Structure formats: structure tokens, C-alpha cells
Residue frames relative to the residue before (quaternion, step in Angstrom):
aa qw qx qy qz dx dy dz
M 1.0000 0.0000 0.0000 0.0000 0.00 0.00 0.00
P 0.4092 -0.7130 0.5202 0.2314 3.57 -0.85 0.99
L 0.4431 -0.7321 0.4585 0.2397 3.43 -1.12 0.85
Y 0.7568 0.2537 -0.1710 0.5776 3.56 1.41 -0.13
K 0.0681 -0.7535 0.6485 0.0843 3.53 -1.19 0.38
Q 0.6687 -0.5271 0.3754 0.3661 3.46 -1.48 0.52
D 0.4761 -0.6691 0.5000 0.2750 3.51 -1.00 1.01
P 0.3925 -0.7500 0.4569 0.2733 3.63 -0.61 0.99
D 0.6551 0.5259 -0.2957 0.4549 3.61 1.24 -0.34
N 0.7845 0.0562 -0.0123 0.6174 3.55 1.37 -0.43
T 0.3483 -0.7966 0.4691 0.1551 3.45 -0.37 1.39
G 0.6293 0.5208 -0.3438 0.4631 3.53 1.18 -0.26
K 0.7184 0.4126 -0.2630 0.4944 3.62 1.16 0.08
Q 0.2527 -0.7186 0.6136 0.2081 3.56 -1.35 0.27
I 0.1629 -0.7454 0.6370 0.1100 3.37 -1.39 0.49
P 0.6033 -0.5487 0.3822 0.4347 3.75 -1.03 0.44
D 0.2384 -0.7505 0.6104 0.0852 3.44 -1.28 0.89
I 0.0900 0.8145 -0.5629 0.1078 3.54 0.30 1.32
Q 0.0403 0.8057 -0.5858 0.0776 3.52 -0.79 1.06
G 0.7367 0.4238 -0.3058 0.4292 3.58 -1.27 0.21
D 0.8105 -0.3684 0.2627 0.3720 3.44 -1.60 -0.09
N 0.6491 0.5570 -0.2792 0.4364 3.53 1.29 -0.61
R 0.5599 0.6492 -0.3936 0.3318 3.62 1.14 0.02
R 0.7737 0.1516 -0.1140 0.6045 3.68 1.26 -0.15
D 0.5922 -0.5325 0.4724 0.3775 3.47 -1.32 0.38
R 0.0175 0.7971 -0.6034 0.0152 3.61 -1.10 0.58
A 0.2289 -0.7556 0.6030 0.1142 3.52 -1.19 0.56
N 0.1617 -0.7902 0.5910 0.0135 3.47 -1.21 0.73
N 0.1564 -0.7499 0.6237 0.1555 3.68 -0.80 0.74
P 0.1529 -0.8427 0.5107 0.0757 3.55 0.08 1.28
Q 0.5744 -0.5498 0.4866 0.3619 3.57 -1.32 0.59
T 0.4985 -0.6439 0.4671 0.3445 3.52 -1.02 0.72
C 0.8466 0.1993 -0.2044 0.4492 3.57 -1.46 0.62
S 0.6154 0.5021 -0.4039 0.4540 3.68 1.08 0.51
F 0.5524 -0.6633 0.4306 0.2635 3.44 -1.16 0.81
H 0.0321 0.7935 -0.6053 0.0541 3.63 -1.02 0.89
K 0.6580 -0.4819 0.3964 0.4215 3.46 -1.40 0.28
T 0.5689 -0.6025 0.4356 0.3515 3.58 -1.07 0.75
P 0.3057 -0.7490 0.5590 0.1820 3.64 -0.77 0.93
N 0.5525 -0.5603 0.4869 0.3790 3.59 -1.39 0.11
Y 0.7799 -0.1646 0.0690 0.5999 3.56 1.07 -0.50
V 0.3807 -0.7031 0.5686 0.1933 3.60 -1.32 0.37
V 0.1289 -0.7739 0.6176 0.0546 3.68 -1.17 0.82
V 0.3110 -0.7023 0.6041 0.2124 3.59 -0.98 0.80
N 0.2758 -0.8018 0.5172 0.1163 3.57 -0.62 1.16
T 0.8115 0.0665 0.0077 0.5805 3.60 0.86 -0.95
A 0.6532 -0.5126 0.3685 0.4181 3.52 -1.25 0.32
L 0.3572 -0.7455 0.5288 0.1922 3.61 -0.87 0.95
N 0.4218 -0.7022 0.5283 0.2236 3.53 -1.08 0.85
E 0.8080 0.1522 -0.0563 0.5665 3.50 1.09 -0.66
N 0.6553 -0.4780 0.3885 0.4372 3.70 -1.13 0.15
C 0.1913 -0.7657 0.5970 0.1440 3.56 -0.93 0.74
G 0.1641 -0.7756 0.5998 0.1081 3.48 -1.32 0.53
F 0.2366 -0.7642 0.5809 0.1501 3.66 -1.16 0.30
F 0.2686 -0.7264 0.6163 0.1428 3.53 -1.18 0.78
F 0.2052 -0.8191 0.5332 0.0522 3.55 -0.78 1.16
G 0.4987 0.6672 -0.4401 0.3354 3.64 1.17 0.02
N 0.5550 -0.5599 0.4840 0.3796 3.56 -1.47 -0.18
S 0.7728 -0.3888 0.2622 0.4276 3.53 -1.32 0.05
A 0.6760 0.5045 -0.2958 0.4482 3.49 1.07 -0.92
S 0.6649 0.4806 -0.3058 0.4831 3.58 0.95 -0.69
F 0.5673 0.5655 -0.3544 0.4825 3.55 1.19 -0.72
Y 0.7151 0.4692 -0.2737 0.4399 3.59 0.76 -1.03
S 0.6576 0.5598 -0.3023 0.4034 3.51 0.99 -0.91
K 0.6958 0.4937 -0.2444 0.4610 3.56 1.26 -0.59
Q 0.5518 0.6480 -0.3360 0.4035 3.45 1.42 -0.32
T 0.4051 -0.6550 0.5725 0.2813 3.57 -1.20 0.54
A 0.6939 -0.4665 0.3258 0.4413 3.61 -1.25 0.27
D 0.6591 0.5045 -0.3273 0.4516 3.60 0.98 -0.74
E 0.6453 0.5433 -0.2930 0.4502 3.53 1.00 -0.89
R 0.6344 0.5361 -0.3339 0.4457 3.55 1.05 -0.85
T 0.6151 0.5475 -0.3597 0.4388 3.57 1.01 -0.65
A 0.7447 0.3808 -0.1937 0.5127 3.54 1.06 -0.92
L 0.4076 -0.7271 0.4657 0.2970 3.65 1.21 -0.08
E 0.5296 0.5831 -0.4080 0.4616 3.58 1.18 0.71
L 0.1516 -0.7059 0.6815 0.1191 3.49 -1.43 0.58
T 0.0733 -0.8617 0.5019 0.0111 3.70 -0.08 1.24
G 0.5069 0.6539 -0.4387 0.3507 3.70 1.10 -0.13
S 0.3842 -0.7610 0.4676 0.2337 3.66 -0.36 1.13
E 0.5764 0.6223 -0.3688 0.3802 3.57 1.16 -0.53
H 0.6680 0.5024 -0.2981 0.4610 3.51 1.29 -0.25
Y 0.6358 0.5247 -0.2729 0.4960 3.55 1.40 -0.07
T 0.3787 -0.6497 0.5996 0.2737 3.61 -1.23 0.51
I 0.2495 -0.7908 0.5405 0.1423 3.60 -0.52 1.22
L 0.1606 -0.7871 0.5926 0.0591 3.51 -0.85 1.07
G 0.5592 -0.6149 0.4145 0.3706 3.71 1.00 0.14
K 0.6256 -0.5051 0.4006 0.4394 3.56 -1.01 -0.78
P 0.1807 -0.7936 0.5698 0.1137 3.66 0.02 1.10
A 0.5805 -0.6218 0.4217 0.3138 3.53 -1.17 0.76
V 0.6064 -0.5613 0.4106 0.3854 3.55 -1.14 0.64
G 0.7819 0.3049 -0.2498 0.4830 3.64 -0.88 0.91
T 0.4286 0.7004 -0.4374 0.3667 3.53 1.42 -0.05
T 0.1571 -0.7352 0.6507 0.1065 3.50 -1.01 0.94
L 0.1609 -0.7869 0.5920 0.0666 3.56 -0.76 0.98
N 0.2680 -0.7693 0.5584 0.1564 3.53 -0.74 1.07
I 0.3617 0.7035 -0.4972 0.3565 3.53 0.58 1.29
H 0.2651 -0.7882 0.5456 0.1043 3.51 -1.24 0.55
P 0.0341 0.8484 -0.5216 0.0841 3.56 0.70 1.20
T 0.3205 -0.7302 0.5508 0.2466 3.55 -1.18 0.21
A 0.7676 0.0565 -0.0862 0.6326 3.58 1.39 0.04
W 0.1390 -0.7747 0.6028 0.1311 3.53 -1.26 0.31
S 0.2357 -0.7645 0.5901 0.1087 3.59 -1.17 0.59
G 0.2491 0.7618 -0.5749 0.1647 3.54 -1.04 0.80
S 0.7114 -0.4108 0.3042 0.4823 3.59 -1.17 -0.04
S 0.5612 -0.5742 0.4639 0.3743 3.58 -1.21 0.46
D 0.5953 0.5633 -0.3686 0.4387 3.57 1.20 -0.49
D 0.6791 0.5115 -0.2711 0.4513 3.56 1.26 -0.44
A 0.2903 0.7957 -0.4689 0.2505 3.53 1.35 0.18
G 0.8066 0.2081 -0.1670 0.5275 3.64 -0.65 0.97
S 0.5201 0.6560 -0.4019 0.3709 3.56 1.22 0.12
I 0.7037 0.3667 -0.2000 0.5747 3.55 1.23 -0.54
T 0.0611 -0.7734 0.6283 0.0585 3.55 -1.04 0.84
F 0.2682 -0.7193 0.6185 0.1676 3.50 -1.09 0.88
V 0.1643 -0.8083 0.5622 0.0592 3.60 -0.80 1.08
Y 0.1302 -0.7859 0.6035 0.0346 3.49 -0.82 1.08
K 0.3185 -0.7403 0.5724 0.1510 3.56 -0.78 1.09
S 0.5224 -0.6433 0.4638 0.3133 3.56 -1.09 0.72
G 0.6347 -0.5209 0.4158 0.3911 3.50 -1.31 0.31
L 0.5819 0.6072 -0.3660 0.3985 3.47 1.11 -0.63
S 0.7425 0.4111 -0.2117 0.4846 3.58 0.93 -1.06
T 0.7314 0.4207 -0.2320 0.4840 3.58 1.15 -0.48
G 0.5542 -0.6237 0.3862 0.3933 3.52 1.30 -0.08
G 0.6634 -0.5149 0.3000 0.4525 3.60 1.24 0.34
I 0.2727 -0.7346 0.6036 0.1470 3.50 -1.27 0.58
């Protein structure tokens, strides 16, 4: 994909051609125990009812630790595979880069994975 395109107002100039998901920052409230792209950081949105944990491995290690039932659901529910961080306070920004998180079903939506755009991080 080219990084520049012809300026529609001036054929003698070029302008950046930024496309796709990487053109702006975005946030995701991932389902617990499911694998996701590594975020730039994590934010705690609401008070947690139970301790939360984070998985820092890659997709292959995530898959290798799953049981047959979990593989069907693309989840890894065994807490022994997660680094437990307790109950961080509401509004806490964690400068961590996990690939999954685990917590109570009551805490669904309490954790946000934030992805910075390629523009602010220098491209991916």
C-alpha cells in the first residue's frame, strides 16, 4: 500500500494515504479469557468485583494451554496461566501489553485495551 497519493486539488503534489484500522487510536473491551492483539496499554474502567489477571504469551502459547473445550470457544480460563494483578483502582492506566485478561463475568467491560494508531507510534 503506497504511503502517499496524488493531491486531488493539485496534481503536482502528494498527500499521505492512510487507510485501514491503523489510521486512528482505538479502544476495545475484550471478552475475558479470549486472545486479542497486544494493546499499547490497558485501562480499568469500573470497579472490579474480583481480582483480574493478564496473559502475556503469544497465540501459540495461548492455544497450547487450552483444553479441547476451550479451543472450541477460543478461550483460556485456567487462572494459573494468568499474572494476577488484584483489583486495580478505577481509572488506572496499566502500561502493560497483554494478549488476554481474566476476571469475573460480572467484570465484563471493566477492562479496555487501547491501541495507538500507526501515526502516533511511527507505523506498525
